[in-house]
C-alpha positions as CSV (number, residue, x, y, z in Angstrom):
1,X,139.5,185.2,93.6
2,X,137.1,186.0,96.5
3,X,133.4,185.1,96.0
4,X,131.5,188.3,95.3
5,X,128.7,187.5,97.7
6,X,131.3,187.0,100.5
7,X,133.1,190.3,99.7
8,X,129.9,192.3,99.3
9,X,128.5,191.2,102.6
10,X,131.6,192.1,104.5
11,X,131.9,195.5,102.9
12,X,128.2,196.4,103.4
13,X,127.9,194.9,106.9
14,X,131.0,196.8,108.1
15,X,129.4,200.1,106.9
16,X,126.2,199.6,108.8
17,X,125.2,202.3,111.4
18,X,122.4,202.2,113.9
19,X,119.6,204.7,113.0
20,X,118.3,207.4,115.3
21,X,116.0,206.5,116.9
22,X,116.5,202.7,116.9
23,X,114.2,200.6,114.8
24,X,111.0,199.5,116.4
25,X,110.6,196.0,117.8
26,X,109.2,193.3,115.5
27,X,107.8,189.8,115.9
28,X,111.3,188.5,116.7
29,X,113.2,189.4,119.9
30,X,116.9,190.1,119.8
31,X,117.9,186.7,121.1
32,X,115.7,185.0,118.5
33,X,117.1,187.1,115.8
34,X,120.6,186.1,116.7
35,X,119.7,182.4,116.8
36,X,118.3,182.6,113.3
37,X,121.2,184.7,112.0
38,X,123.5,181.9,113.2
39,X,121.6,179.4,111.0
40,X,121.8,181.8,108.1
41,X,125.6,182.3,108.6
42,X,126.1,178.6,108.9
43,X,124.3,177.9,105.7
44,X,126.3,180.7,103.8
45,X,129.6,179.4,105.0
46,X,128.7,175.8,104.1
47,X,128.2,177.1,100.5
48,X,131.5,178.9,100.5
49,X,133.2,175.8,101.9
50,X,131.6,173.7,99.2
51,X,133.3,175.8,96.6
52,X,136.7,175.6,98.3
53,X,136.4,171.9,98.9
54,X,135.7,171.3,95.2
55,X,138.5,173.6,94.1
56,X,140.9,171.7,96.3
57,X,139.8,168.3,94.9
58,X,137.9,167.2,98.0
59,X,134.3,168.1,97.3
60,X,131.7,167.4,94.7
61,X,128.5,169.2,95.2
62,X,128.1,173.0,95.0
63,X,124.4,173.8,94.5
64,X,124.0,176.0,97.6
65,X,121.5,177.9,99.5
66,X,123.0,181.4,99.2
67,X,120.1,183.9,98.9
68,X,117.6,181.5,100.3
69,X,118.6,181.8,104.0
70,X,115.2,183.3,104.8
71,X,114.1,179.7,105.1
72,X,115.4,179.7,108.6
73,X,112.2,181.7,109.5
74,X,110.0,178.8,108.2
75,X,111.9,176.3,110.4
76,X,111.5,178.7,113.3
77,X,107.7,178.6,113.2
78,X,107.5,174.8,112.9
79,X,108.2,172.0,115.4
80,X,110.9,169.4,115.2
81,X,108.1,166.8,115.0
82,X,106.8,168.3,111.7
83,X,108.0,166.2,108.8
84,X,109.9,168.2,106.3
85,X,110.8,167.5,102.6
86,X,113.2,170.2,101.8
87,X,114.3,172.2,98.7
88,X,117.9,171.6,97.9
89,X,118.5,175.3,98.8
90,X,117.1,174.8,102.3
91,X,120.4,174.9,104.3
92,X,119.3,177.5,106.8
93,X,116.0,175.6,107.4
94,X,118.0,172.5,108.1
95,X,120.4,174.2,110.6
96,X,117.6,175.9,112.4
97,X,115.7,172.6,112.7
98,X,118.8,171.1,114.1
99,X,119.1,173.9,116.7
100,X,115.6,173.1,117.9
101,X,116.5,169.4,118.5
102,X,120.1,169.5,119.8
103,X,122.2,166.4,119.8
104,X,124.2,166.3,116.6
105,X,126.6,168.5,114.6
106,X,124.6,169.6,111.5
107,X,127.5,171.6,110.0
108,X,129.8,168.6,110.1
109,X,127.0,166.4,108.8
110,X,126.5,168.6,105.7
111,X,130.2,168.8,105.1
112,X,130.5,165.0,105.2
113,X,127.9,164.9,102.5
114,X,129.8,167.4,100.4
115,X,132.9,165.3,100.4
116,X,131.0,162.0,99.9
117,X,132.4,160.6,103.1
118,X,131.3,157.1,104.0
119,X,130.5,158.3,107.6
120,X,128.0,160.9,106.2
121,X,125.1,160.3,108.6
122,X,122.5,161.0,105.9
123,X,123.3,159.1,102.7
124,X,126.5,157.4,103.8
125,X,128.5,159.1,101.1
126,X,126.1,158.5,98.2
127,X,124.8,162.1,97.7
128,X,124.7,165.4,99.4
129,X,121.2,165.6,100.8
130,X,119.4,167.3,103.7
131,X,118.0,164.6,105.8
132,X,117.8,163.2,109.3
133,X,115.4,160.8,111.0
134,X,116.0,162.5,114.3
135,X,115.0,165.8,112.9
136,X,112.1,164.4,110.8
137,X,113.7,165.7,107.6
138,X,113.0,163.1,104.9
139,X,116.0,163.0,102.5
140,X,115.3,164.5,99.0
141,X,117.7,164.7,96.1
142,X,117.7,167.6,93.7
143,X,115.2,166.3,91.1
144,X,112.7,168.9,90.0
145,X,109.5,168.7,92.0
146,X,109.6,164.9,92.3
147,X,109.1,165.0,96.1
148,X,105.8,166.9,96.1
149,X,103.7,163.8,95.6
150,X,105.4,162.2,98.5
151,X,104.7,165.4,100.6
152,X,101.1,165.0,99.7
153,X,101.3,161.4,100.9
154,X,103.0,162.4,104.1
155,X,100.3,165.0,105.0
156,X,97.6,162.4,104.2
157,X,99.3,159.8,106.3
158,X,99.4,162.0,109.4
159,X,95.7,162.1,109.5
160,X,95.0,158.6,108.2
161,X,97.3,157.0,110.9
162,X,95.4,158.9,113.6
163,X,92.1,157.8,112.2
164,X,93.1,154.2,112.1
165,X,94.7,154.3,115.6
166,X,98.1,153.4,114.2
167,X,101.5,154.4,115.5
168,X,103.0,157.3,113.5
169,X,106.4,158.9,113.5
170,X,104.7,162.3,113.9
171,X,102.3,163.9,116.3
172,X,98.6,163.9,115.4
173,X,98.6,167.7,114.9
174,X,101.8,167.7,112.8
175,X,102.2,169.7,109.7
176,X,104.1,168.4,106.6
177,X,106.2,171.1,105.0
178,X,107.5,170.8,101.5
179,X,110.0,173.3,99.9
180,X,110.6,173.9,96.2
181,X,111.6,176.6,93.7
182,X,109.7,178.7,91.3
183,X,111.0,176.8,88.4
184,X,109.8,173.5,90.0
185,X,106.4,175.1,90.6
186,X,105.8,174.8,86.8
187,X,106.6,171.1,86.6
188,X,103.6,168.8,86.0
189,X,104.7,166.8,89.1
190,X,104.2,169.9,91.2
191,X,101.0,171.0,89.7
192,X,99.6,167.5,90.0
193,X,100.5,167.2,93.6
194,X,99.2,170.6,94.5
195,X,95.9,169.9,92.6
196,X,95.6,166.6,94.6
197,X,96.1,168.4,97.9
198,X,93.5,171.0,97.0
199,X,91.1,168.2,95.8
200,X,91.5,166.4,99.2
201,X,90.6,169.6,101.0
202,X,87.6,170.2,98.7
203,X,86.3,166.7,99.7
204,X,86.7,167.5,103.3
205,X,89.7,165.2,103.8
206,X,92.4,166.6,106.2
207,X,95.5,167.7,104.3
208,X,97.9,169.5,106.7
209,X,100.4,170.4,104.0
210,X,102.5,173.6,103.9
211,X,103.9,174.3,100.5
212,X,106.9,176.7,100.5
213,X,107.9,178.1,97.2
214,X,111.3,179.8,97.4
215,X,111.0,182.1,94.4
216,X,114.3,183.5,93.2
217,X,113.0,184.3,89.7
218,X,115.2,182.0,87.7
219,X,115.7,178.3,87.0
220,X,119.3,177.8,86.0
221,X,119.2,180.4,83.2
222,X,115.5,180.4,82.4
223,X,113.6,183.3,83.9
224,X,110.3,183.0,85.7
225,X,108.1,185.8,84.5
226,X,107.7,188.4,87.2
227,X,104.4,187.9,89.1
228,X,103.9,184.4,87.7
229,X,103.9,182.5,91.0
230,X,101.3,184.8,92.5
231,X,99.2,184.7,89.4
232,X,99.3,180.9,89.3
233,X,98.8,180.2,93.0
234,X,97.7,183.5,94.7
235,X,94.0,183.1,94.2
236,X,93.3,179.4,93.9
237,X,90.2,178.3,95.7
238,X,91.0,175.9,98.5
239,X,94.6,176.9,98.7
240,X,95.4,179.6,101.3
241,X,98.1,181.9,100.0
242,X,100.7,183.8,102.0
243,X,103.5,186.0,100.7
244,X,106.7,187.4,102.2
245,X,110.1,188.9,101.4
246,X,112.6,186.1,102.1
247,X,115.3,188.7,102.5
248,X,113.5,190.2,105.4
249,X,113.7,187.7,108.3
250,X,110.9,189.3,110.3
251,X,108.5,189.5,107.3
252,X,109.3,185.9,106.4
253,X,108.8,184.8,110.0
254,X,105.4,186.6,110.3
255,X,104.1,185.1,107.1
256,X,105.4,181.7,107.9
257,X,103.8,181.8,111.3
258,X,100.4,182.7,109.9
259,X,100.7,180.0,107.2
260,X,101.8,177.3,109.6
261,X,99.0,178.2,112.0
262,X,96.4,178.0,109.2
263,X,97.6,174.5,108.2
264,X,97.9,173.2,111.8
265,X,94.6,174.6,112.9
266,X,92.4,174.0,109.8
267,X,94.1,170.9,108.4
268,X,94.0,172.4,104.9
269,X,96.9,173.1,102.5
270,X,98.5,176.5,102.3
271,X,101.0,178.0,99.9
272,X,103.8,180.2,101.3
273,X,105.4,182.3,98.6
274,X,108.9,183.5,99.7
275,X,110.5,186.0,97.3
276,X,114.2,185.3,97.4
277,X,117.4,185.9,95.4
278,X,119.9,183.4,94.1
279,X,123.5,184.3,94.9
280,X,126.6,182.6,93.6
281,X,124.9,181.3,90.5
282,X,123.0,178.0,90.0
283,X,126.0,175.9,91.0
284,X,129.8,176.1,91.1
285,X,130.1,175.4,87.4
286,X,127.6,178.0,86.4
287,X,128.8,181.1,84.5
288,X,126.1,183.4,85.5
289,X,127.4,186.3,83.6
290,X,126.6,184.5,80.3
291,X,122.9,185.1,80.8
292,X,122.5,187.8,83.5
293,X,123.5,191.4,83.4
294,X,125.9,192.9,85.9
295,X,123.1,195.1,87.2
296,X,120.9,192.1,87.9
297,X,123.6,190.3,89.7
298,X,124.4,193.5,91.7
299,X,120.7,193.9,92.7
300,X,120.6,190.4,94.1
301,X,123.8,191.1,96.1
302,X,122.1,194.1,97.6
303,X,119.1,192.0,98.5
304,X,121.2,189.4,100.3
305,X,119.1,188.0,103.2
306,X,122.2,188.0,105.5
307,X,122.5,191.7,104.9
308,X,118.8,192.1,105.7
309,X,119.2,190.4,109.0
310,X,122.4,192.3,109.8
311,X,120.5,195.6,109.2
312,X,117.8,194.3,111.6
313,X,120.3,193.5,114.3
314,X,122.2,196.8,114.0
315,X,119.0,198.8,113.6
316,X,117.5,197.2,116.7
317,X,120.7,197.7,118.7
318,X,121.1,193.9,119.1
319,X,124.6,194.1,117.6
320,X,127.1,196.6,116.2
321,X,128.5,196.4,112.7
322,X,131.8,195.1,114.1
323,X,130.0,192.4,116.1
324,X,128.0,191.3,113.0
325,X,131.3,191.0,111.0
326,X,132.9,189.1,114.0
327,X,130.0,186.6,114.0
328,X,130.3,186.1,110.3
329,X,134.1,185.5,110.5
330,X,133.7,183.3,113.6
331,X,131.3,181.1,111.6
332,X,133.7,181.0,108.7
333,X,136.4,179.8,111.0
334,X,134.2,177.1,112.6
335,X,133.1,175.8,109.2
336,X,136.6,175.9,107.7
337,X,138.0,173.9,110.7
338,X,135.3,171.2,110.2
339,X,135.9,171.2,106.4
340,X,139.6,170.6,106.9
341,X,138.7,167.8,109.3
342,X,136.4,165.9,106.9
343,X,138.3,166.7,103.7
344,X,140.2,163.4,103.8
345,X,137.5,161.3,105.3
346,X,137.3,157.7,103.8
347,X,134.8,157.2,101.0
348,X,132.8,154.2,99.9
349,X,135.4,151.6,98.8
350,X,133.5,149.0,96.8
351,X,130.5,148.3,94.7
352,X,129.1,146.2,97.6
353,X,129.3,149.1,100.0
354,X,127.7,151.5,97.5
355,X,124.8,149.0,96.8
356,X,124.3,147.8,100.3
357,X,121.0,149.7,100.9
358,X,119.4,148.6,97.7
359,X,118.4,145.0,98.6
360,X,117.7,144.6,102.2
361,X,117.4,140.8,103.0
362,X,114.0,139.3,103.3
363,X,113.3,136.7,106.0
364,X,110.7,134.1,104.9
365,X,107.6,134.0,107.1
366,X,105.7,130.9,108.1
367,X,102.4,129.9,106.5
368,X,99.3,131.4,107.9
369,X,97.4,128.8,109.9
370,X,93.7,128.1,109.9
371,X,90.9,128.2,107.3
372,X,89.8,131.4,105.6
373,X,86.2,132.4,106.6
374,X,83.8,131.8,103.8
375,X,86.3,130.1,101.5
376,X,86.3,126.2,101.3
377,X,89.7,124.8,102.1
378,X,91.6,124.0,98.9
379,X,89.0,125.6,96.6
380,X,90.5,126.1,93.1
381,X,90.0,129.7,92.0
382,X,91.0,132.1,89.2
383,X,93.9,134.5,89.3
384,X,91.5,137.4,90.0
385,X,89.9,135.5,92.8
386,X,93.2,134.4,94.3
387,X,94.4,138.0,94.4
388,X,91.1,139.2,95.9
389,X,91.2,136.5,98.5
390,X,94.8,137.2,99.4
391,X,94.2,140.9,99.7
392,X,91.3,140.2,102.0
393,X,93.4,138.0,104.2
394,X,96.2,140.5,104.3
395,X,93.8,143.3,105.3
396,X,92.5,141.1,108.1
397,X,96.1,140.2,109.3
398,X,97.8,143.6,109.0
399,X,96.0,146.7,110.4
400,X,98.4,149.1,108.6
401,X,97.8,147.7,105.1
402,X,95.8,150.0,102.8
403,X,94.5,149.3,99.3
404,X,93.8,152.2,97.0
405,X,93.8,153.5,93.5
406,X,91.5,154.4,90.6
407,X,88.1,152.6,90.9
408,X,89.4,150.1,93.4
409,X,86.9,150.7,96.2
410,X,83.2,151.2,95.3
411,X,83.5,149.6,91.9
412,X,85.9,146.9,93.1
413,X,88.3,147.5,90.2
414,X,87.8,147.5,86.5
415,X,88.2,143.7,86.5
416,X,86.6,143.1,89.9
417,X,89.8,142.1,91.5
418,X,89.2,144.3,94.6
419,X,85.5,143.7,94.8
420,X,84.2,143.5,98.3
421,X,87.4,144.7,100.0
422,X,86.0,148.1,100.9
423,X,83.1,146.5,102.7
424,X,85.4,144.1,104.4
425,X,88.1,146.5,105.7
426,X,86.3,149.9,105.7
427,X,86.6,153.0,103.6
428,X,89.6,154.3,105.5
429,X,91.7,151.4,104.3
430,X,90.3,150.7,100.9
431,X,89.6,153.8,99.0
432,X,89.4,155.5,95.6
433,X,91.9,158.2,94.4
434,X,91.8,160.8,91.8
435,X,92.8,159.8,88.3
436,X,96.4,160.8,88.6
437,X,99.1,158.1,88.8
438,X,101.7,160.4,90.3
439,X,99.3,161.2,93.2
440,X,98.4,157.5,93.6
441,X,102.1,156.7,94.0
442,X,102.8,159.8,96.1
443,X,100.2,158.7,98.6
444,X,102.0,155.4,98.8
445,X,105.3,157.1,99.3
446,X,104.0,159.1,102.2
447,X,102.1,156.2,103.8
448,X,105.2,154.1,103.6
449,X,107.5,156.5,105.4
450,X,104.7,156.9,108.0
451,X,105.0,153.2,108.9
452,X,101.9,152.0,107.1
453,X,101.9,149.3,104.3
454,X,100.5,150.8,101.1
455,X,99.2,148.6,98.3
456,X,98.3,151.0,95.5
457,X,96.9,149.8,92.2
458,X,97.9,151.2,88.8
459,X,94.9,150.5,86.5
460,X,97.0,149.6,83.4
461,X,100.7,149.2,82.8
462,X,100.5,151.9,80.1
463,X,99.3,154.4,82.7
464,X,102.4,153.8,84.9
465,X,104.8,155.4,82.4
466,X,103.7,159.0,83.1
467,X,104.5,158.4,86.8
468,X,107.4,156.0,86.8
469,X,109.8,158.5,88.4
470,X,107.8,158.2,91.6
471,X,109.1,154.6,91.7
472,X,112.5,155.1,90.2
473,X,113.4,158.5,91.5
474,X,111.6,158.5,94.8
475,X,110.6,155.1,96.2
476,X,113.6,153.1,95.1
477,X,116.2,155.8,95.9
478,X,115.0,156.6,99.4
479,X,116.9,153.8,101.2
480,X,119.9,154.4,98.9
481,X,120.2,158.1,99.7
482,X,119.5,157.6,103.4
483,X,121.9,154.6,103.8
484,X,118.9,152.5,104.8
485,X,117.8,154.8,107.6
486,X,114.6,155.5,105.8
487,X,112.5,152.7,104.1
488,X,109.8,153.1,101.6
489,X,107.7,149.9,101.8
490,X,105.1,149.6,99.1
491,X,103.6,146.9,96.8
492,X,102.3,148.4,93.6
493,X,99.8,146.2,91.8
494,X,99.7,146.8,88.1
495,X,97.2,145.3,85.6
496,X,99.6,144.4,82.8
497,X,100.4,142.8,79.5
498,X,98.2,142.1,76.5
499,X,96.0,139.4,75.0
500,X,92.7,140.8,76.1
501,X,89.9,139.7,73.8
502,X,87.3,142.2,72.6
503,X,89.0,145.1,74.3
504,X,92.4,146.7,74.0
505,X,94.5,148.9,72.0
506,X,97.8,150.2,73.3
507,X,96.6,151.9,76.5
508,X,94.9,148.7,77.8
509,X,97.4,146.2,76.3
510,X,101.0,147.1,77.1
511,X,104.0,144.8,77.2
512,X,106.7,147.4,78.0
513,X,108.5,146.5,81.2
514,X,112.0,148.0,80.6
515,X,111.3,151.1,82.7
516,X,110.7,148.9,85.7
517,X,113.5,146.4,85.1
518,X,116.2,149.0,85.2
519,X,115.3,150.3,88.7
520,X,117.9,149.1,91.1
521,X,116.6,147.2,94.1
522,X,113.0,147.0,92.8
523,X,111.3,143.6,93.2
524,X,109.2,142.7,90.2
525,X,106.7,139.9,90.5
526,X,105.0,138.5,87.4
527,X,102.7,135.7,88.3
528,X,100.7,133.6,85.8
529,X,98.8,131.0,87.8
530,X,96.3,131.6,90.7
531,X,98.4,129.9,93.3
532,X,101.5,131.8,92.3
533,X,99.6,135.1,92.2
534,X,98.5,134.6,95.8
535,X,101.9,133.4,97.1
536,X,103.9,136.0,95.3
537,X,101.6,138.8,96.5
538,X,102.0,137.6,100.0
539,X,105.8,137.4,99.5
540,X,105.9,141.0,98.2
541,X,103.9,142.3,101.2
542,X,106.3,140.4,103.6
543,X,109.3,142.0,101.8
544,X,107.8,145.4,102.0
545,X,106.8,145.1,105.7
546,X,109.8,143.3,107.0
547,X,112.6,144.8,104.8
548,X,111.1,148.0,103.4
549,X,111.4,146.8,99.9
550,X,109.6,148.4,96.9
551,X,107.7,145.8,94.9
552,X,105.8,145.9,91.7
553,X,103.3,143.0,90.9
554,X,102.6,142.7,87.2
555,X,99.2,141.0,87.0
556,X,98.3,139.5,83.5
557,X,94.9,141.0,82.7
558,X,94.1,138.3,80.1
559,X,94.5,135.6,82.8
560,X,92.5,137.2,85.5
561,X,89.4,135.2,84.8
562,X,90.8,132.3,82.8
563,X,89.7,128.9,83.9
564,X,90.9,126.4,81.3
565,X,94.3,125.3,79.9
566,X,93.9,122.9,77.0
567,X,90.2,122.4,76.4
568,X,87.0,124.2,77.4
569,X,85.9,123.1,80.8
570,X,89.1,121.4,81.8
571,X,89.7,123.8,84.7
572,X,93.4,123.6,84.1
573,X,94.1,127.2,85.0
574,X,92.3,127.1,88.4
575,X,94.3,126.5,91.5
576,X,94.0,126.8,95.3
577,X,96.0,129.7,96.8
578,X,98.7,128.5,99.2
579,X,98.8,129.8,102.7
580,X,102.6,130.5,102.4
581,X,104.5,133.1,100.4
582,X,106.5,132.1,97.3
583,X,110.2,132.7,97.9
584,X,111.6,135.8,96.1
585,X,113.7,135.0,93.1
586,X,112.6,131.4,92.7
587,X,111.2,130.0,89.4
588,X,108.7,127.2,89.0
589,X,109.1,124.2,86.8
590,X,106.3,122.6,84.8
591,X,107.1,119.2,83.3
592,X,110.3,117.2,83.1
593,X,111.0,116.7,79.4
594,X,114.6,116.3,78.5
595,X,114.7,117.7,75.0
596,X,114.2,121.5,75.5
597,X,113.6,124.0,78.3
598,X,111.1,126.7,77.5
599,X,111.7,129.7,79.7
600,X,108.8,132.1,80.0
601,X,106.5,134.0,82.4
602,X,102.9,135.5,82.6
603,X,100.8,134.9,79.5
604,X,103.8,133.1,78.0
605,X,103.4,130.3,80.5
606,X,99.9,129.4,79.2
607,X,101.0,129.7,75.6
608,X,104.1,127.6,76.3
609,X,102.3,124.9,78.1
610,X,99.8,124.6,75.2
611,X,102.7,124.6,72.7
612,X,104.5,122.0,74.7
613,X,101.6,119.6,74.6
614,X,101.4,119.9,70.8
615,X,105.2,119.4,70.6
616,X,104.9,116.2,72.7
617,X,102.6,114.8,69.9
618,X,105.6,115.4,67.5
619,X,108.0,113.6,69.8
620,X,109.5,116.6,71.4
621,X,109.7,116.5,75.2
622,X,109.6,119.9,76.9
623,X,110.0,121.3,80.3
624,X,108.6,124.8,80.9
625,X,110.2,127.1,83.5
626,X,108.1,129.9,84.7
627,X,110.4,132.7,85.9
628,X,107.7,134.2,88.0
629,X,110.2,136.9,89.2
630,X,111.6,139.4,86.7
631,X,113.7,140.9,89.6
632,X,115.5,139.3,91.2
633,X,115.8,137.1,88.2
634,X,116.0,133.4,89.3
635,X,119.3,132.8,87.7
636,X,120.2,129.6,89.6
637,X,116.9,127.9,88.7
638,X,117.4,129.1,85.1
639,X,120.8,127.7,84.8
640,X,119.9,124.4,86.4
641,X,116.9,123.8,84.0
642,X,118.9,125.0,81.0
643,X,121.7,122.5,81.7
644,X,119.1,119.7,82.2
645,X,118.3,119.8,78.5
646,X,121.1,121.7,76.9
647,X,118.6,123.6,74.8
648,X,116.8,126.8,75.9
649,X,114.1,128.8,74.2
650,X,113.0,132.0,75.8
651,X,109.4,132.7,75.1
652,X,109.0,136.4,75.9
653,X,105.7,138.2,75.5
654,X,107.5,141.6,76.0
655,X,109.4,143.3,73.2
656,X,112.6,142.1,71.6
657,X,114.3,145.4,72.5
658,X,114.2,146.1,76.2
659,X,112.3,142.9,76.9
660,X,112.9,140.2,79.4
661,X,114.5,137.7,77.0
662,X,117.6,140.0,76.8
663,X,118.2,139.6,80.5
664,X,117.6,135.8,80.4
665,X,120.1,135.2,77.6
666,X,122.6,137.5,79.1
667,X,122.3,135.6,82.4
668,X,122.9,132.3,80.7
669,X,126.0,133.7,78.9
670,X,127.3,135.3,82.1
671,X,127.0,131.9,83.9
672,X,128.8,130.0,81.1
673,X,125.9,128.1,79.6
674,X,127.3,126.3,76.5
675,X,124.1,124.7,75.1
676,X,121.8,126.0,72.4
677,X,119.8,129.1,73.2
678,X,117.3,131.1,71.2
679,X,114.4,133.4,71.9
680,X,111.0,134.3,70.4
681,X,109.5,137.6,71.6
682,X,106.9,140.3,70.8
683,X,107.8,142.7,68.1
684,X,109.2,146.2,68.7
685,X,105.7,147.7,68.3
686,X,102.9,149.3,70.2
687,X,99.9,147.0,70.4
688,X,97.2,147.8,67.9
689,X,93.4,147.3,68.3
690,X,91.7,144.1,67.5
691,X,93.0,141.2,65.5
692,X,96.0,143.2,64.3
693,X,97.5,142.7,67.7
694,X,98.2,139.0,66.7
695,X,100.8,140.1,64.3
696,X,103.1,141.7,66.9
697,X,102.5,139.5,70.0
698,X,104.0,136.1,71.0
699,X,101.8,133.2,69.9
700,X,101.6,129.4,70.6
701,X,102.5,128.7,66.9
702,X,105.6,131.0,67.2
703,X,106.8,129.1,70.2
704,X,106.3,125.7,68.6
705,X,108.1,126.7,65.4
706,X,111.0,128.3,67.4
707,X,111.5,125.1,69.4
708,X,111.6,123.0,66.2
709,X,114.1,125.4,64.6
710,X,116.3,125.3,67.8
711,X,116.4,121.5,67.9
712,X,116.9,121.1,64.1
713,X,119.8,123.7,64.0
714,X,123.5,122.9,64.1
715,X,125.0,121.8,67.4
């Protein structure tokens, strides 16, 4: 059965007749109109080919751009050096951008993505995405609005790199363009990112961001109220608003040209509202007639942007109706031939091939030589001081490193961990952000792809959860969906865990780490001692800078300023930060007892060492293994120390369900450990205020009792 959009275009285009007199000239000359029409035709026939490939068992992805081909006009007014984060219906934009920077075969590239071919030059067969480093198109998947915070960061990074005198992938006067749909415009991620962009402009910070809302009036089956996008964004102070009919190529071109000029010249954000239609349903599996009337579908077919351009061409005398139809059929034949060529292309053949971009290898760096100014050599310090000192050293060593977040600059952090860094490195490299975690991480996402080294801070672990998709769905997926061609280096510092005295409640004491542990390729550092905190932070920065890794450092708040271990004044929790990084995925052993191995991390290390000392008085000799890394988990070290005693207790301050102990016991089982194993963990509870927290958190007494039960149990 022929696709209605295909049949309707051919019927209507063949019937076109030039008016008398010919239509007046517009902003686009005839040759330029034909170039943009070619991009529109290519996009349409890619959509039709996607349907055929899927029907024939070769293709997988059929969310197309039909009805949104007016986006070619947006590409036409921008430059190939302007970074673009595209809507998943931006096929015509992508093809026009490719025409501006010849050298590839964009039609074939998109088709390779549709059939998940291993030679797909964008994602390597992992997803159909619009992306190209050569074209400065940063790959985006089809998640709703999740790329807008990154677009905010990209626009910010253009200016910040120039201010710092750093190399950038983009010219100093570049404009970042971000496309999205009307349904996405309602998502909190979009509204937060747009708010942050306007906030930057309000503060006088450059923000060259062009937001392009392709408004087709419907999100899958949910209608956008007529006039809503204009009402929401048409009169917002600090956000220039431009509107055009996306079905009229010249109207779209004129509005896009004015919008792009505004952003490029004023370095302020603008909102380009393109009214479009959606043809061929949401996707190939969508039965559009179940929620739209025949009249509505017919009206959209009449508003087809390809027909709009055909009318311009015929009305201007640039082509006859027969020539328009010939161009359309010639593009069909070109795309069909390429589709047949790629239909049987080899796909990824193993788990190793699929996962190759997730964990780029990290080469260890040598220790930094020489004393640190103002810090006595070998001076024992607290965890907070060790992190502060290391961040200062890293800022001195690496001009592209930036530290930012809520309260990190002037105040120096809620716990003083970043105190003095703004004065040391300057306000352009250590700065405060608005109180929006999605925007904090979005800045990091943009700075990372711009070649800088972002070290954002999330003020509390509980605050991360409303923004976790910026790590999971954006940062960690970028190398996966670009086959490693794009990297997203970043080190996210997170004040974490519980046990704060005199302060707390759930939002400041949080032991939920499952959302981080499930992210493929994410490095998760969980230091406990000052020397480890320094060395692990340095290792994460090396991994981000050298291998583009995304790292999260969970810093135990309760240990930030701790000085003692067993008795007041013993200084047992102070240590001198090492000049060398701690190797990724390597645990640290404390003690050499032969009766039981206590496996733990973070606050659990101090609790376990104190419990081990009391157990020693009862004749039980313990060794305590600090995992340090929650990902990659130090499985080899774990197995070695477990087999050294034949008895393992996992002392886990996170929750029993979704906590770290589940992974540790599973790793032991997977590696064939035959000894005794048990765990003691926090309860499956949020953390209450005050003394009530003791009832649901791991304690020294619980560890001690669990060790005795383990050793007294049956062999």
